[in-house]
C-alpha positions, 0 to 999 in steps of 0.5 A: 500500500502507498503511505503518506509522508515524505516519499523516498525514491524506490529502486526498480526491484522494490517498485516492482514488488510494491506495484504487484501488491497494489495491483492485487488490491485493485482486483480485490477492493472496489475502492482501490482505483479511488485510492490510486487517485487519492494517494500522494505522488511518489518520486520514482526512478525511470522504470525499465522499458519492459515494465507493464502498466499497472491498471488498464480500465480497472483490469490488472495488467501486471498479472498478464502473461507477456505476449510478444507483438506480432510483426508483419513483414510485407515484401510485396508492394501490392499487399502494402497498398491493399492494407492501406486501402482497407484502412482508408475504406469508410464503413457504409451506413446500413440501408434505410429501413422504413420500419425504423424511419416510421418510428423516428418520423412518427409516421405509423405504429402497430398493436398486438391487438390488431397484428398486421393492421397499420395504425397511421399517426398524424404525420403518416396520415398526411402522407397517405392522404397526399398520395391518394389525393394525387391519384384522385386528381388524375382520375378525371384525365384517365376517365375514372369515377370513384365509388365506395363499396361495402367492406363485408359481403355474404358468403354467397357473393364470394361463392359466385365470384369464385373467391370462396373456392380459390381464395378462402384461406386468405379471407376472414370469415365473419358471422353476422346477426341472424346466422342462427335461430329462426328463419321466419320473417328473414330474407332468403340467404340471410342465415349464412357466413359473411366474408371481409372483402380481400378485393373490390372487383365483385362489388364493382360488378354489382354496380355495373349490373345495377342498370342496362348498359349500351356499347356506347357507354363503354368503357366504364371505369370505377376506382375505389380506396376502400380498405381490404383484408387478407389473412396473411400468415403471421410470419410473413407480416413485415412493416408496411410491405406485408400487412393484413389490412391495407388500402389499394387504389383499386380500379376496374375497367369494363370495356368492349373486346376491341378496347382491350389494348387501348385501355392497357396502354393507357394504364401503363401510361398512368403508371409511368406518369405517377412513378415519375412524379414519385421518383420511383424506378426503374421498374420492370414489367412481368407477364404472369400467366395461367397457374397450373392449378386453381384457375377458372375458365377454359385454356383457350380463354386464357391463351387469348387473354395472354396474347392480348397482354403480350401485344400491349407489352410489345406496343409499350416499347418497354422490356418485359419478362414472363412469370410462368404460372403466377397469374391470378386464378381468374386471369393473366396479369402484368405486374410492375416490380420495384426494389427497396433499399435492400434490393428486395423486389416488391410487386406494386402496380398491376394490370389484370385481364379477366374474362371470367368474372363478367360471365359469373355475374351475368354482366352484359351490354347491348351492341349491334352484330353481337357475334362480331362484337364479342370477338372484337371485330367490326363489320359494315354489313347493314343486315348484321348491324341491324341485329342488337344483342347482349355481349359480355364485357371484358374486365380489366383490373388495375392498380397504379400504386398497388397497396398504398401502404407498400408504396409508402414503405418504398417512399419512406426509404427512397426519401429517407426523411428528405420529403418533397414538399408536396408529400412532406408531413412537415411542410411549414413551420412558423417560428416567432423571434420572441413570445410577446403578445403582438408577435404571437398574434401576428404569427397566428394571423400568418397561419390563418392566411396560409390555411386560406382562412377568410376573415369575417367582415370582408367587404371587398370581395368581387361579386359579393361571394366573400361573405359565403366563405367567411370563417372557412378555410378555402383552397388547397390545404397546407400543413402548417405548425407554430412554434411560440416557445421562449427558446432562442431563435437559433435553437428553434431553427435547428429543431425545425431543420432536424425535423425536416420542415420544408419551409421555415417562416420567421416572425418578429417585431419588424415583421409585424410592422411591415406585414411581411415574413422572412422565409427559408426555402432551403429545406425543399429538396431539388429532386424534381425542381430547383427552388433557387431557379424558381421563376416565381420567386425570381419575379417576386424578388425583382418586384420587391427590389423595385419597391425598395428602390422606389422608397429609396428614390423618394428619400434622395434626389433622382439619379440621372446619367448623361449619355451625351445624346440624351439624359436618361433616368436609371433605376437604382435597381439597375445599378444594384442588379445581381447583388443576390443572384448567381451569374446564371440568374439563379437566386443565391442560397443566402437569398433563398434562406431569407426571402421577404414576402407577404403571407398571402403571396407566400400561400400562392407560392406554396400552393403552386409548389404543392400542385406541381408536385415539387 
C-alpha cells in the first residue's frame, strides 16, 4: 500500500514488488482505483522499458502473461497498398429501413391487438392522404369515377365470384346477426357466413349490373380506396410491405373486346406518369400467366387473354419478362416490380385481364352484330348491324400504386426523411423571434392566411361571394405548425431543420410592422425542381427590389446619367442588379434562406409548389 509522508525514491526491484501488491488490491477492493487517485505522488526512478502498466480500465495488467507483438513483414508492394486501402475504406451506413424511419418520423405504429393492421399517426396520415389525393386528381384525365363499396359481403357473393373456392384461406370469415335461430320473417340467404372483402372487383360488378348498359357507354371505369383484408400468415407480416389490412387504389375497367389494348396502354401510361412524379424506378414489367392449378375458365380463354397482354407489352416499347404460372386464378396479369433499399423486389402496380368474372355475374351490354362484337371485330354489313344483342364485357383490373401502404414503405426509404414538399408531413413551420403578445398574434394571423382562412367582415370581395366563405378555410390545404416557445431563435431553427420542415417562416417585431415574413426555402429538396431557379420567386424578388428602390428614390434626389445624346433616368435597381443572384440568374442560397414576402403571396407560392408536385 502507498503511505503518506515524505516519499523516498524506490529502486526498480522494490517498485516492482510494491506495484504487484497494489495491483492485487485493485482486483480485490472496489475502492482501490479511488485510492490510486487519492494517494500522494511518489518520486520514482525511470522504470525499465519492459515494465507493464499497472491498471488498464480497472483490469490488472501486471498479472498478464507477456505476449510478444506480432510483426508483419510485407515484401510485396501490392499487399502494402491493399492494407492501406482497407484502412482508408469508410464503413457504409446500413440501408434505410422504413420500419425504423416510421418510428423516428412518427409516421405509423402497430398493436398486438390488431397484428398486421397499420395504425397511421398524424404525420403518416398526411402522407397517405397526399398520395391518394394525387391519384384522385388524375382520375378525371384517365376517365375514372370513384365509388365506395361495402367492406363485408355474404358468403354467397364470394361463392359466385369464385373467391370462396380459390381464395378462402386468405379471407376472414365473419358471422353476422341472424346466422342462427329462426328463419321466419328473414330474407332468403340471410342465415349464412359473411366474408371481409380481400378485393373490390365483385362489388364493382354489382354496380355495373345495377342498370342496362349500351356499347356506347363503354368503357366504364370505377376506382375505389376502400380498405381490404387478407389473412396473411403471421410470419410473413413485415412493416408496411406485408400487412393484413391495407388500402389499394383499386380500379376496374369494363370495356368492349376491341378496347382491350387501348385501355392497357393507357394504364401503363398512368403508371409511368405517377412513378415519375414519385421518383420511383426503374421498374420492370412481368407477364404472369395461367397457374397450373386453381384457375377458372377454359385454356383457350386464357391463351387469348395472354396474347392480348403480350401485344400491349410489345406496343409499350418497354422490356418485359414472363412469370410462368403466377397469374391470378381468374386471369393473366402484368405486374410492375420495384426494389427497396435492400434490393428486395416488391410487386406494386398491376394490370389484370379477366374474362371470367363478367360471365359469373351475368354482366352484359347491348351492341349491334353481337357475334362480331364479342370477338372484337367490326363489320359494315347493314343486315348484321341491324341485329342488337347482349355481349359480355371484358374486365380489366388495375392498380397504379398497388397497396398504398407498400408504396409508402418504398417512399419512406427512397426519401429517407428528405420529403418533397408536396408529400412532406412537415411542410411549414412558423417560428416567432420572441413570445410577446403582438408577435404571437401576428404569427397566428400568418397561419390563418396560409390555411386560406377568410376573415369575417370582408367587404371587398368581387361579386359579393366573400361573405359565403367567411370563417372557412378555402383552397388547397397546407400543413402548417407554430412554434411560440421562449427558446432562442437559433435553437428553434435547428429543431425545425432536424425535423425536416420544408419551409421555415420567421416572425418578429419588424415583421409585424411591415406585414411581411422572412422565409427559408432551403429545406425543399431539388429532386424534381430547383427552388433557387424558381421563376416565381425570381419575379417576386425583382418586384420587391423595385419597391425598395422606389422608397429609396423618394428619400434622395433622382439619379440621372448623361449619355451625351440624351439624359436618361436609371433605376437604382439597375445599378444594384445581381447583388443576390448567381451569374446564371439563379437566386443565391443566402437569398433563398431569407426571402421577404407577404403571407398571402407566400400561400400562392406554396400552393403552386404543392400542385406541381415539387
